[in-house]
N, CA, C, O and the ligand as a Tripos MOL2 file, in Angstrom:
@<TRIPOS>MOLECULE
protein
  301   299    76     0     0
PROTEIN
NO_CHARGES

@<TRIPOS>ATOM
      1 N         165.4010   84.3130   37.8070 N.3       1 MET1
      2 CA        166.3530   84.5620   36.7000 C.3       1 MET1
      3 C         165.8350   83.8560   35.4320 C.2       1 MET1
      4 O         165.8700   82.6290   35.3370 O.2       1 MET1
      5 N         165.3670   84.6350   34.4860 N.am      2 MET2
      6 CA        164.9550   84.0980   33.2220 C.3       2 MET2
      7 C         166.1450   84.1690   32.2810 C.2       2 MET2
      8 O         166.5930   85.2540   31.9100 O.2       2 MET2
      9 N         166.6440   83.0210   31.9040 N.am      3 LYS3
     10 CA        167.7330   83.0150   30.9800 C.3       3 LYS3
     11 C         167.5020   81.9060   30.0050 C.2       3 LYS3
     12 O         166.5970   81.0940   30.1940 O.2       3 LYS3
     13 N         168.2700   81.8500   29.0000 N.am      4 ARG4
     14 CA        168.1910   80.7690   27.9890 C.3       4 ARG4
     15 C         168.2860   79.4130   28.7020 C.2       4 ARG4
     16 O         169.1750   79.1940   29.5250 O.2       4 ARG4
     17 N         167.3700   78.5210   28.3770 N.am      5 GLY5
     18 CA        167.4230   77.2190   28.9430 C.3       5 GLY5
     19 C         166.6580   77.1730   30.2320 C.2       5 GLY5
     20 O         166.7000   76.1550   30.9240 O.2       5 GLY5
     21 N         165.9540   78.2340   30.5910 N.am      6 TYR6
     22 CA        165.1280   78.1880   31.7980 C.3       6 TYR6
     23 C         164.0620   77.0900   31.6910 C.2       6 TYR6
     24 O         163.3510   76.9830   30.6920 O.2       6 TYR6
     25 N         163.9810   76.3130   32.7080 N.am      7 VAL7
     26 CA        163.0420   75.1830   32.6950 C.3       7 VAL7
     27 C         161.9660   75.4060   33.7200 C.2       7 VAL7
     28 O         162.2650   75.4970   34.9100 O.2       7 VAL7
     29 N         160.7190   75.4970   33.3000 N.am      8 PRO8
     30 CA        159.6450   75.6070   34.2890 C.3       8 PRO8
     31 C         159.5030   74.3650   35.1330 C.2       8 PRO8
     32 O         159.5650   73.2460   34.6240 O.2       8 PRO8
     33 N         159.3200   74.5540   36.3790 N.am      9 ILE9
     34 CA        159.1960   73.4270   37.3290 C.3       9 ILE9
     35 C         157.7550   73.3160   37.7920 C.2       9 ILE9
     36 O         157.1140   74.3140   38.1190 O.2       9 ILE9
     37 N         157.2610   72.0970   37.8150 N.am     10 ARG10
     38 CA        155.9180   71.8520   38.2790 C.3      10 ARG10
     39 C         155.9460   70.7000   39.3050 C.2      10 ARG10
     40 O         156.8650   69.8820   39.2830 O.2      10 ARG10
     41 N         154.9800   70.6350   40.1700 N.am     11 THR11
     42 CA        154.9090   69.5780   41.1690 C.3      11 THR11
     43 C         154.0650   68.4460   40.7070 C.2      11 THR11
     44 O         152.9220   68.6460   40.2970 O.2      11 THR11
     45 N         154.6020   67.2480   40.7600 N.am     12 CYS12
     46 CA        153.7670   66.0470   40.4940 C.3      12 CYS12
     47 C         152.8360   65.8470   41.6610 C.2      12 CYS12
     48 O         153.2750   65.7490   42.8070 O.2      12 CYS12
     49 N         151.5740   65.7880   41.3810 N.am     13 ARG13
     50 CA        150.5600   65.6460   42.4640 C.3      13 ARG13
     51 C         150.4250   64.1830   42.9030 C.2      13 ARG13
     52 O         149.6540   63.8660   43.8100 O.2      13 ARG13
     53 N         151.1660   63.3170   42.2620 N.am     14 GLY14
     54 CA        151.1760   61.9150   42.7070 C.3      14 GLY14
     55 C         152.1500   61.7050   43.8140 C.2      14 GLY14
     56 O         151.8200   61.1640   44.8700 O.2      14 GLY14
     57 N         153.3920   62.1530   43.5570 N.am     15 CYS15
     58 CA        154.4720   61.8800   44.5180 C.3      15 CYS15
     59 C         154.9810   63.1320   45.2000 C.2      15 CYS15
     60 O         155.7180   63.0460   46.1820 O.2      15 CYS15
     61 N         154.5880   64.3280   44.6780 N.am     16 GLY16
     62 CA        155.0030   65.5680   45.3090 C.3      16 GLY16
     63 C         156.3430   66.0770   44.8800 C.2      16 GLY16
     64 O         156.7930   67.1130   45.3690 O.2      16 GLY16
     65 N         156.9950   65.3890   43.9860 N.am     17 ARG17
     66 CA        158.3310   65.8050   43.4870 C.3      17 ARG17
     67 C         158.1900   67.0490   42.6240 C.2      17 ARG17
     68 O         157.1870   67.2380   41.9360 O.2      17 ARG17
     69 N         159.1900   67.8740   42.6730 N.am     18 LYS18
     70 CA        159.2340   69.0330   41.7550 C.3      18 LYS18
     71 C         160.0750   68.6530   40.5710 C.2      18 LYS18
     72 O         161.2390   68.2870   40.7320 O.2      18 LYS18
     73 N         159.5100   68.7310   39.3700 N.am     19 VAL19
     74 CA        160.1000   68.1650   38.1980 C.3      19 VAL19
     75 C         159.9600   69.1510   37.0870 C.2      19 VAL19
     76 O         158.9880   69.9050   37.0410 O.2      19 VAL19
     77 N         160.9520   69.1650   36.1510 N.am     20 PRO20
     78 CA        160.7530   70.0580   34.9670 C.3      20 PRO20
     79 C         159.4280   69.6680   34.2750 C.2      20 PRO20
     80 O         159.0930   68.4980   34.0870 O.2      20 PRO20
     81 N         158.7060   70.7420   33.9140 N.am     21 LYS21
     82 CA        157.3630   70.5480   33.3880 C.3      21 LYS21
     83 C         157.3020   69.5550   32.2320 C.2      21 LYS21
     84 O         156.3430   68.7950   32.0980 O.2      21 LYS21
     85 N         158.3840   69.5760   31.3680 N.am     22 MET22
     86 CA        158.3450   68.7330   30.1570 C.3      22 MET22
     87 C         158.3970   67.2320   30.5490 C.2      22 MET22
     88 O         158.0670   66.3700   29.7360 O.2      22 MET22
     89 N         158.8050   66.9350   31.7730 N.am     23 GLU23
     90 CA        158.8320   65.5440   32.1830 C.3      23 GLU23
     91 C         157.5380   65.0590   32.7530 C.2      23 GLU23
     92 O         157.3640   63.8740   33.0330 O.2      23 GLU23
     93 N         156.6210   65.9980   32.9250 N.am     24 LEU24
     94 CA        155.3480   65.6610   33.4580 C.3      24 LEU24
     95 C         154.2460   65.6500   32.4460 C.2      24 LEU24
     96 O         154.3900   66.2500   31.3810 O.2      24 LEU24
     97 N         153.1230   64.9780   32.7410 N.am     25 VAL25
     98 CA        151.9840   65.0590   31.8330 C.3      25 VAL25
     99 C         150.9570   65.9420   32.5210 C.2      25 VAL25
    100 O         150.7500   65.8500   33.7310 O.2      25 VAL25
    101 N         150.3390   66.7710   31.7600 N.am     26 ARG26
    102 CA        149.2550   67.6670   32.2860 C.3      26 ARG26
    103 C         147.9740   66.9520   32.1470 C.2      26 ARG26
    104 O         147.6850   66.3770   31.0980 O.2      26 ARG26
    105 N         147.1670   66.9720   33.2140 N.am     27 LEU27
    106 CA        145.8690   66.3450   33.1990 C.3      27 LEU27
    107 C         144.8110   67.3850   33.4670 C.2      27 LEU27
    108 O         144.9570   68.1920   34.3850 O.2      27 LEU27
    109 N         143.7580   67.3850   32.6950 N.am     28 VAL28
    110 CA        142.6120   68.2840   32.9700 C.3      28 VAL28
    111 C         141.3400   67.4980   33.0450 C.2      28 VAL28
    112 O         141.2160   66.4220   32.4590 O.2      28 VAL28
    113 N         140.3910   68.0460   33.7740 N.am     29 MET29
    114 CA        139.1000   67.4050   33.9290 C.3      29 MET29
    115 C         138.1620   67.8790   32.8800 C.2      29 MET29
    116 O         137.8500   69.0680   32.8200 O.2      29 MET29
    117 N         137.6990   66.9860   32.0460 N.am     30 ILE30
    118 CA        136.6890   67.3600   30.9870 C.3      30 ILE30
    119 C         135.5130   66.4410   31.1630 C.2      30 ILE30
    120 O         135.6430   65.2190   31.0970 O.2      30 ILE30
    121 N         134.3270   67.0580   31.3940 N.am     31 ASN31
    122 CA        133.1060   66.3160   31.5690 C.3      31 ASN31
    123 C         133.2940   65.1790   32.5690 C.2      31 ASN31
    124 O         132.8160   64.0640   32.3580 O.2      31 ASN31
    125 N         133.9670   65.4670   33.6150 N.am     32 GLY32
    126 CA        134.0900   64.4820   34.7060 C.3      32 GLY32
    127 C         135.1580   63.4450   34.5060 C.2      32 GLY32
    128 O         135.3420   62.5700   35.3530 O.2      32 GLY32
    129 N         135.8770   63.5280   33.3880 N.am     33 ALA33
    130 CA        136.9540   62.5460   33.1340 C.3      33 ALA33
    131 C         138.3040   63.2410   33.1020 C.2      33 ALA33
    132 O         138.4460   64.3230   32.5330 O.2      33 ALA33
    133 N         139.2710   62.6220   33.7050 N.am     34 LEU34
    134 CA        140.5830   63.1520   33.7360 C.3      34 LEU34
    135 C         141.2950   62.6950   32.4590 C.2      34 LEU34
    136 O         141.5140   61.5050   32.2320 O.2      34 LEU34
    137 N         141.6520   63.6980   31.6260 N.am     35 VAL35
    138 CA        142.2450   63.3680   30.3430 C.3      35 VAL35
    139 C         143.6050   64.0560   30.2290 C.2      35 VAL35
    140 O         143.8450   65.1130   30.8120 O.2      35 VAL35
    141 N         144.4900   63.4130   29.4500 N.am     36 GLU36
    142 CA        145.8140   63.9980   29.2190 C.3      36 GLU36
    143 C         145.7350   65.1790   28.2820 C.2      36 GLU36
    144 O         144.9080   65.2380   27.3710 O.2      36 GLU36
    145 N         146.6300   66.1230   28.5410 N.am     37 ASP37
    146 CA        146.7080   67.3240   27.7010 C.3      37 ASP37
    147 C         148.1240   67.3470   27.1860 C.2      37 ASP37
    148 O         149.0000   68.0370   27.7080 O.2      37 ASP37
    149 N         148.3210   66.5360   26.1030 N.am     38 PRO38
    150 CA        149.7290   66.4080   25.5900 C.3      38 PRO38
    151 C         150.3570   67.6780   25.1320 C.2      38 PRO38
    152 O         151.5700   67.8460   25.2620 O.2      38 PRO38
    153 N         149.5680   68.5980   24.5890 N.am     39 ASP39
    154 CA        150.1030   69.8780   24.1650 C.3      39 ASP39
    155 C         150.0610   70.9490   25.2400 C.2      39 ASP39
    156 O         150.5040   72.0780   25.0280 O.2      39 ASP39
    157 N         149.5250   70.5830   26.3960 N.am     40 GLN40
    158 CA        149.4340   71.4480   27.5430 C.3      40 GLN40
    159 C         148.7920   72.8060   27.1720 C.2      40 GLN40
    160 O         149.2560   73.8700   27.5820 O.2      40 GLN40
    161 N         147.7270   72.7220   26.3960 N.am     41 ASN41
    162 CA        147.0170   73.9480   26.0300 C.3      41 ASN41
    163 C         145.4770   73.8680   26.1750 C.2      41 ASN41
    164 O         144.7460   74.7090   25.6540 O.2      41 ASN41
    165 N         145.0220   72.8460   26.8880 N.am     42 LEU42
    166 CA        143.5750   72.7740   27.0800 C.3      42 LEU42
    167 C         143.1620   73.7830   28.1690 C.2      42 LEU42
    168 O         143.9210   74.0680   29.0960 O.2      42 LEU42
    169 N         141.9720   74.2960   28.0300 N.am     43 ALA43
    170 CA        141.5230   75.2620   29.0010 C.3      43 ALA43
    171 C         141.2150   74.6430   30.3500 C.2      43 ALA43
    172 O         141.0130   73.4340   30.4640 O.2      43 ALA43
    173 N         141.1830   75.4630   31.3410 N.am     44 GLY44
    174 CA        140.8210   74.9810   32.6500 C.3      44 GLY44
    175 C         141.9700   74.6660   33.5280 C.2      44 GLY44
    176 O         143.1220   74.7170   33.0980 O.2      44 GLY44
    177 N         141.6880   74.3430   34.7410 N.am     45 ARG45
    178 CA        142.7250   74.0330   35.7000 C.3      45 ARG45
    179 C         143.2840   72.6560   35.4220 C.2      45 ARG45
    180 O         142.5380   71.6970   35.2230 O.2      45 ARG45
    181 N         144.6250   72.5640   35.4080 N.am     46 GLY46
    182 CA        145.2160   71.2510   35.1890 C.3      46 GLY46
    183 C         146.0350   70.8420   36.3800 C.2      46 GLY46
    184 O         146.3720   71.6640   37.2320 O.2      46 GLY46
    185 N         146.3490   69.5880   36.4360 N.am     47 VAL47
    186 CA        147.2840   69.1050   37.4580 C.3      47 VAL47
    187 C         148.3960   68.3590   36.6780 C.2      47 VAL47
    188 O         148.1670   67.8060   35.6020 O.2      47 VAL47
    189 N         149.5840   68.3700   37.2620 N.am     48 TYR48
    190 CA        150.7040   67.6960   36.6470 C.3      48 TYR48
    191 C         151.0300   66.4570   37.3740 C.2      48 TYR48
    192 O         150.8850   66.3550   38.5920 O.2      48 TYR48
    193 N         151.4870   65.4830   36.5850 N.am     49 CYS49
    194 CA        151.7910   64.1600   37.1470 C.3      49 CYS49
    195 C         152.9400   63.5440   36.3770 C.2      49 CYS49
    196 O         153.0750   63.7390   35.1690 O.2      49 CYS49
    197 N         153.7810   62.7860   37.1030 N.am     50 CYS50
    198 CA        154.8600   62.0500   36.4150 C.3      50 CYS50
    199 C         154.2780   61.0890   35.3850 C.2      50 CYS50
    200 O         153.1380   60.6410   35.5020 O.2      50 CYS50
    201 N         155.0820   60.7860   34.3820 N.am     51 ARG51
    202 CA        154.6600   59.8420   33.3940 C.3      51 ARG51
    203 C         154.8760   58.3790   33.8250 C.2      51 ARG51
    204 O         155.5520   57.6000   33.1530 O.2      51 ARG51
    205 N         154.2880   58.0540   34.9440 N.am     52 ASN52
    206 CA        154.3630   56.6600   35.3220 C.3      52 ASN52
    207 C         153.0520   56.2470   36.0710 C.2      52 ASN52
    208 O         152.3500   57.0600   36.6720 O.2      52 ASN52
    209 N         152.7990   54.9570   35.9820 N.am     53 GLU53
    210 CA        151.5400   54.4440   36.5080 C.3      53 GLU53
    211 C         151.3570   54.7240   37.9910 C.2      53 GLU53
    212 O         150.2630   55.0490   38.4520 O.2      53 GLU53
    213 N         152.4440   54.5920   38.7180 N.am     54 LEU54
    214 CA        152.3710   54.7300   40.1760 C.3      54 LEU54
    215 C         151.8490   56.1200   40.5740 C.2      54 LEU54
    216 O         150.9170   56.2360   41.3700 O.2      54 LEU54
    217 N         152.4480   57.1440   40.0250 N.am     55 CYS55
    218 CA        152.0480   58.4910   40.3450 C.3      55 CYS55
    219 C         150.6330   58.7890   39.8330 C.2      55 CYS55
    220 O         149.8510   59.4720   40.4950 O.2      55 CYS55
    221 N         150.3220   58.2670   38.6510 N.am     56 ARG56
    222 CA        149.0300   58.4990   38.0330 C.3      56 ARG56
    223 C         147.9320   57.8680   38.9530 C.2      56 ARG56
    224 O         146.8950   58.4780   39.2160 O.2      56 ARG56
    225 N         148.2030   56.6500   39.4160 N.am     57 THR57
    226 CA        147.2690   55.9480   40.2410 C.3      57 THR57
    227 C         147.0660   56.6520   41.5480 C.2      57 THR57
    228 O         145.9470   56.8010   42.0380 O.2      57 THR57
    229 N         148.2030   57.0930   42.1170 N.am     58 ARG58
    230 CA        148.0790   57.8390   43.4090 C.3      58 ARG58
    231 C         147.2480   59.0980   43.2780 C.2      58 ARG58
    232 O         146.4250   59.4430   44.1270 O.2      58 ARG58
    233 N         147.5180   59.7830   42.1310 N.am     59 LEU59
    234 CA        146.8180   61.0480   41.9140 C.3      59 LEU59
    235 C         145.2950   60.8200   41.7390 C.2      59 LEU59
    236 O         144.4540   61.4990   42.3280 O.2      59 LEU59
    237 N         145.0180   59.8480   40.9160 N.am     60 VAL60
    238 CA        143.5780   59.6010   40.5890 C.3      60 VAL60
    239 C         142.8150   59.1300   41.8370 C.2      60 VAL60
    240 O         141.6400   59.4450   42.0250 O.2      60 VAL60
    241 N         143.5240   58.3600   42.6850 N.am     61 LYS61
    242 CA        142.8650   57.8660   43.9310 C.3      61 LYS61
    243 C         142.6500   58.9970   44.9230 C.2      61 LYS61
    244 O         141.7370   58.9360   45.7470 O.2      61 LYS61
    245 N         143.4650   60.0050   44.8530 N.am     62 ASN62
    246 CA        143.4230   61.1270   45.8320 C.3      62 ASN62
    247 C         142.3690   62.1370   45.4120 C.2      62 ASN62
    248 O         142.6870   63.2660   45.0370 O.2      62 ASN62
    249 N         141.1190   61.7220   45.4800 N.am     63 LYS63
    250 CA        140.0430   62.5370   44.9650 C.3      63 LYS63
    251 C         139.9120   63.8860   45.7050 C.2      63 LYS63
    252 O         139.5340   64.9010   45.1200 O.2      63 LYS63
    253 N         140.2250   63.8570   46.9560 N.am     64 LYS64
    254 CA        140.1330   65.1000   47.7400 C.3      64 LYS64
    255 C         141.0640   66.1510   47.1940 C.2      64 LYS64
    256 O         140.6840   67.3050   46.9970 O.2      64 LYS64
    257 N         142.2980   65.7320   46.9520 N.am     65 THR65
    258 CA        143.2990   66.6250   46.3830 C.3      65 THR65
    259 C         142.8870   67.0730   44.9760 C.2      65 THR65
    260 O         142.9980   68.2450   44.6160 O.2      65 THR65
    261 N         142.4190   66.1160   44.2110 N.am     66 LEU66
    262 CA        141.9960   66.4380   42.8570 C.3      66 LEU66
    263 C         140.8970   67.5040   42.8530 C.2      66 LEU66
    264 O         140.9440   68.4730   42.0950 O.2      66 LEU66
    265 N         139.8990   67.2890   43.7300 N.am     67 ARG67
    266 CA        138.8160   68.2550   43.7640 C.3      67 ARG67
    267 C         139.3190   69.6500   44.1500 C.2      67 ARG67
    268 O         138.8570   70.6610   43.6230 O.2      67 ARG67
    269 N         140.2440   69.6760   45.0520 N.am     68 ARG68
    270 CA        140.7440   70.9690   45.4730 C.3      68 ARG68
    271 C         141.5200   71.5830   44.3510 C.2      68 ARG68
    272 O         141.3270   72.7580   44.0390 O.2      68 ARG68
    273 N         142.3930   70.8250   43.7330 N.am     69 LEU69
    274 CA        143.2570   71.3770   42.6720 C.3      69 LEU69
    275 C         142.4550   71.8050   41.4300 C.2      69 LEU69
    276 O         142.7710   72.7920   40.7660 O.2      69 LEU69
    277 N         141.4370   71.0430   41.1570 N.am     70 LEU70
    278 CA        140.6530   71.3370   39.9530 C.3      70 LEU70
    279 C         139.4120   72.1680   40.2150 C.2      70 LEU70
    280 O         138.6720   72.5300   39.3000 O.2      70 LEU70
    281 N         139.1980   72.4710   41.5350 N.am     71 ARG71
    282 CA        138.0380   73.2750   41.9590 C.3      71 ARG71
    283 C         136.7430   72.6640   41.4330 C.2      71 ARG71
    284 O         135.9050   73.3590   40.8580 O.2      71 ARG71
    285 N         136.5920   71.3890   41.6310 N.am     72 LEU72
    286 CA        135.3950   70.7270   41.1770 C.3      72 LEU72
    287 C         134.2570   71.0190   42.1070 C.2      72 LEU72
    288 O         134.4750   71.2550   43.2960 O.2      72 LEU72
    289 N         133.0520   71.0100   41.6020 N.am     73 GLN73
    290 CA        131.8710   71.1750   42.4130 C.3      73 GLN73
    291 C         131.3060   69.8220   42.7560 C.2      73 GLN73
    292 O         131.3530   68.8890   41.9560 O.2      73 GLN73
    293 N         130.7620   69.7240   43.9780 N.am     74 GLY74
    294 CA        130.0470   68.5230   44.3980 C.3      74 GLY74
    295 C         130.9930   67.3370   44.5040 C.2      74 GLY74
    296 O         132.1960   67.5010   44.7070 O.2      74 GLY74
    297 N         130.4170   66.1080   44.3590 N.am     75 GLY75
    298 CA        131.1980   64.9090   44.5590 C.3      75 GLY75
    299 C         131.9430   64.4810   43.3400 C.2      75 GLY75
    300 O         132.6490   63.4720   43.3710 O.2      75 GLY75
    301 ZN        155.3400   61.6820   40.5910 Zn       76 ZN76
@<TRIPOS>BOND
     1     1     2 1
     2     2     3 1
     3     3     4 2
     4     3     5 am
     5     5     6 1
     6     6     7 1
     7     7     8 2
     8     7     9 am
     9     9    10 1
    10    10    11 1
    11    11    12 2
    12    11    13 am
    13    13    14 1
    14    14    15 1
    15    15    16 2
    16    15    17 am
    17    17    18 1
    18    18    19 1
    19    19    20 2
    20    19    21 am
    21    21    22 1
    22    22    23 1
    23    23    24 2
    24    23    25 am
    25    25    26 1
    26    26    27 1
    27    27    28 2
    28    27    29 am
    29    29    30 1
    30    30    31 1
    31    31    32 2
    32    31    33 am
    33    33    34 1
    34    34    35 1
    35    35    36 2
    36    35    37 am
    37    37    38 1
    38    38    39 1
    39    39    40 2
    40    39    41 am
    41    41    42 1
    42    42    43 1
    43    43    44 2
    44    43    45 am
    45    45    46 1
    46    46    47 1
    47    47    48 2
    48    47    49 am
    49    49    50 1
    50    50    51 1
    51    51    52 2
    52    51    53 am
    53    53    54 1
    54    54    55 1
    55    55    56 2
    56    55    57 am
    57    57    58 1
    58    58    59 1
    59    59    60 2
    60    59    61 am
    61    61    62 1
    62    62    63 1
    63    63    64 2
    64    63    65 am
    65    65    66 1
    66    66    67 1
    67    67    68 2
    68    67    69 am
    69    69    70 1
    70    70    71 1
    71    71    72 2
    72    71    73 am
    73    73    74 1
    74    74    75 1
    75    75    76 2
    76    75    77 am
    77    77    78 1
    78    78    79 1
    79    79    80 2
    80    79    81 am
    81    81    82 1
    82    82    83 1
    83    83    84 2
    84    83    85 am
    85    85    86 1
    86    86    87 1
    87    87    88 2
    88    87    89 am
    89    89    90 1
    90    90    91 1
    91    91    92 2
    92    91    93 am
    93    93    94 1
    94    94    95 1
    95    95    96 2
    96    95    97 am
    97    97    98 1
    98    98    99 1
    99    99   100 2
   100    99   101 am
   101   101   102 1
   102   102   103 1
   103   103   104 2
   104   103   105 am
   105   105   106 1
   106   106   107 1
   107   107   108 2
   108   107   109 am
   109   109   110 1
   110   110   111 1
   111   111   112 2
   112   111   113 am
   113   113   114 1
   114   114   115 1
   115   115   116 2
   116   115   117 am
   117   117   118 1
   118   118   119 1
   119   119   120 2
   120   119   121 am
   121   121   122 1
   122   122   123 1
   123   123   124 2
   124   123   125 am
   125   125   126 1
   126   126   127 1
   127   127   128 2
   128   127   129 am
   129   129   130 1
   130   130   131 1
   131   131   132 2
   132   131   133 am
   133   133   134 1
   134   134   135 1
   135   135   136 2
   136   135   137 am
   137   137   138 1
   138   138   139 1
   139   139   140 2
   140   139   141 am
   141   141   142 1
   142   142   143 1
   143   143   144 2
   144   143   145 am
   145   145   146 1
   146   146   147 1
   147   147   148 2
   148   147   149 am
   149   149   150 1
   150   150   151 1
   151   151   152 2
   152   151   153 am
   153   153   154 1
   154   154   155 1
   155   155   156 2
   156   155   157 am
   157   157   158 1
   158   158   159 1
   159   159   160 2
   160   159   161 am
   161   161   162 1
   162   162   163 1
   163   163   164 2
   164   163   165 am
   165   165   166 1
   166   166   167 1
   167   167   168 2
   168   167   169 am
   169   169   170 1
   170   170   171 1
   171   171   172 2
   172   171   173 am
   173   173   174 1
   174   174   175 1
   175   175   176 2
   176   175   177 am
   177   177   178 1
   178   178   179 1
   179   179   180 2
   180   179   181 am
   181   181   182 1
   182   182   183 1
   183   183   184 2
   184   183   185 am
   185   185   186 1
   186   186   187 1
   187   187   188 2
   188   187   189 am
   189   189   190 1
   190   190   191 1
   191   191   192 2
   192   191   193 am
   193   193   194 1
   194   194   195 1
   195   195   196 2
   196   195   197 am
   197   197   198 1
   198   198   199 1
   199   199   200 2
   200   199   201 am
   201   201   202 1
   202   202   203 1
   203   203   204 2
   204   203   205 am
   205   205   206 1
   206   206   207 1
   207   207   208 2
   208   207   209 am
   209   209   210 1
   210   210   211 1
   211   211   212 2
   212   211   213 am
   213   213   214 1
   214   214   215 1
   215   215   216 2
   216   215   217 am
   217   217   218 1
   218   218   219 1
   219   219   220 2
   220   219   221 am
   221   221   222 1
   222   222   223 1
   223   223   224 2
   224   223   225 am
   225   225   226 1
   226   226   227 1
   227   227   228 2
   228   227   229 am
   229   229   230 1
   230   230   231 1
   231   231   232 2
   232   231   233 am
   233   233   234 1
   234   234   235 1
   235   235   236 2
   236   235   237 am
   237   237   238 1
   238   238   239 1
   239   239   240 2
   240   239   241 am
   241   241   242 1
   242   242   243 1
   243   243   244 2
   244   243   245 am
   245   245   246 1
   246   246   247 1
   247   247   248 2
   248   247   249 am
   249   249   250 1
   250   250   251 1
   251   251   252 2
   252   251   253 am
   253   253   254 1
   254   254   255 1
   255   255   256 2
   256   255   257 am
   257   257   258 1
   258   258   259 1
   259   259   260 2
   260   259   261 am
   261   261   262 1
   262   262   263 1
   263   263   264 2
   264   263   265 am
   265   265   266 1
   266   266   267 1
   267   267   268 2
   268   267   269 am
   269   269   270 1
   270   270   271 1
   271   271   272 2
   272   271   273 am
   273   273   274 1
   274   274   275 1
   275   275   276 2
   276   275   277 am
   277   277   278 1
   278   278   279 1
   279   279   280 2
   280   279   281 am
   281   281   282 1
   282   282   283 1
   283   283   284 2
   284   283   285 am
   285   285   286 1
   286   286   287 1
   287   287   288 2
   288   287   289 am
   289   289   290 1
   290   290   291 1
   291   291   292 2
   292   291   293 am
   293   293   294 1
   294   294   295 1
   295   295   296 2
   296   295   297 am
   297   297   298 1
   298   298   299 1
   299   299   300 2
@<TRIPOS>SUBSTRUCTURE
     1 MET1         2 RESIDUE 1 A MET
     2 MET2         6 RESIDUE 1 A MET
     3 LYS3        10 RESIDUE 1 A LYS
     4 ARG4        14 RESIDUE 1 A ARG
     5 GLY5        18 RESIDUE 1 A GLY
     6 TYR6        22 RESIDUE 1 A TYR
     7 VAL7        26 RESIDUE 1 A VAL
     8 PRO8        30 RESIDUE 1 A PRO
     9 ILE9        34 RESIDUE 1 A ILE
    10 ARG10       38 RESIDUE 1 A ARG
    11 THR11       42 RESIDUE 1 A THR
    12 CYS12       46 RESIDUE 1 A CYS
    13 ARG13       50 RESIDUE 1 A ARG
    14 GLY14       54 RESIDUE 1 A GLY
    15 CYS15       58 RESIDUE 1 A CYS
    16 GLY16       62 RESIDUE 1 A GLY
    17 ARG17       66 RESIDUE 1 A ARG
    18 LYS18       70 RESIDUE 1 A LYS
    19 VAL19       74 RESIDUE 1 A VAL
    20 PRO20       78 RESIDUE 1 A PRO
    21 LYS21       82 RESIDUE 1 A LYS
    22 MET22       86 RESIDUE 1 A MET
    23 GLU23       90 RESIDUE 1 A GLU
    24 LEU24       94 RESIDUE 1 A LEU
    25 VAL25       98 RESIDUE 1 A VAL
    26 ARG26      102 RESIDUE 1 A ARG
    27 LEU27      106 RESIDUE 1 A LEU
    28 VAL28      110 RESIDUE 1 A VAL
    29 MET29      114 RESIDUE 1 A MET
    30 ILE30      118 RESIDUE 1 A ILE
    31 ASN31      122 RESIDUE 1 A ASN
    32 GLY32      126 RESIDUE 1 A GLY
    33 ALA33      130 RESIDUE 1 A ALA
    34 LEU34      134 RESIDUE 1 A LEU
    35 VAL35      138 RESIDUE 1 A VAL
    36 GLU36      142 RESIDUE 1 A GLU
    37 ASP37      146 RESIDUE 1 A ASP
    38 PRO38      150 RESIDUE 1 A PRO
    39 ASP39      154 RESIDUE 1 A ASP
    40 GLN40      158 RESIDUE 1 A GLN
    41 ASN41      162 RESIDUE 1 A ASN
    42 LEU42      166 RESIDUE 1 A LEU
    43 ALA43      170 RESIDUE 1 A ALA
    44 GLY44      174 RESIDUE 1 A GLY
    45 ARG45      178 RESIDUE 1 A ARG
    46 GLY46      182 RESIDUE 1 A GLY
    47 VAL47      186 RESIDUE 1 A VAL
    48 TYR48      190 RESIDUE 1 A TYR
    49 CYS49      194 RESIDUE 1 A CYS
    50 CYS50      198 RESIDUE 1 A CYS
    51 ARG51      202 RESIDUE 1 A ARG
    52 ASN52      206 RESIDUE 1 A ASN
    53 GLU53      210 RESIDUE 1 A GLU
    54 LEU54      214 RESIDUE 1 A LEU
    55 CYS55      218 RESIDUE 1 A CYS
    56 ARG56      222 RESIDUE 1 A ARG
    57 THR57      226 RESIDUE 1 A THR
    58 ARG58      230 RESIDUE 1 A ARG
    59 LEU59      234 RESIDUE 1 A LEU
    60 VAL60      238 RESIDUE 1 A VAL
    61 LYS61      242 RESIDUE 1 A LYS
    62 ASN62      246 RESIDUE 1 A ASN
    63 LYS63      250 RESIDUE 1 A LYS
    64 LYS64      254 RESIDUE 1 A LYS
    65 THR65      258 RESIDUE 1 A THR
    66 LEU66      262 RESIDUE 1 A LEU
    67 ARG67      266 RESIDUE 1 A ARG
    68 ARG68      270 RESIDUE 1 A ARG
    69 LEU69      274 RESIDUE 1 A LEU
    70 LEU70      278 RESIDUE 1 A LEU
    71 ARG71      282 RESIDUE 1 A ARG
    72 LEU72      286 RESIDUE 1 A LEU
    73 GLN73      290 RESIDUE 1 A GLN
    74 GLY74      294 RESIDUE 1 A GLY
    75 GLY75      298 RESIDUE 1 A GLY
    76 ZN76       301 GROUP 0 **** ****
């Protein structure tokens, strides 16, 4: 149902919660570094994460998941 006030939901890859997209930060991999995409318009595959250190740390540590989500090649 698309109606006024529709809120896109994304999954935080740190804690797995489903959260309104605007409450999450989008992260994209650029030249091997995970950077924030504040305007959510950078090219490439992104992952979403809560705006807190705990989730961010969990996400960054979970390299296997990151690789899968971002389709990175090699190590
Ligand atoms: Zn989270």
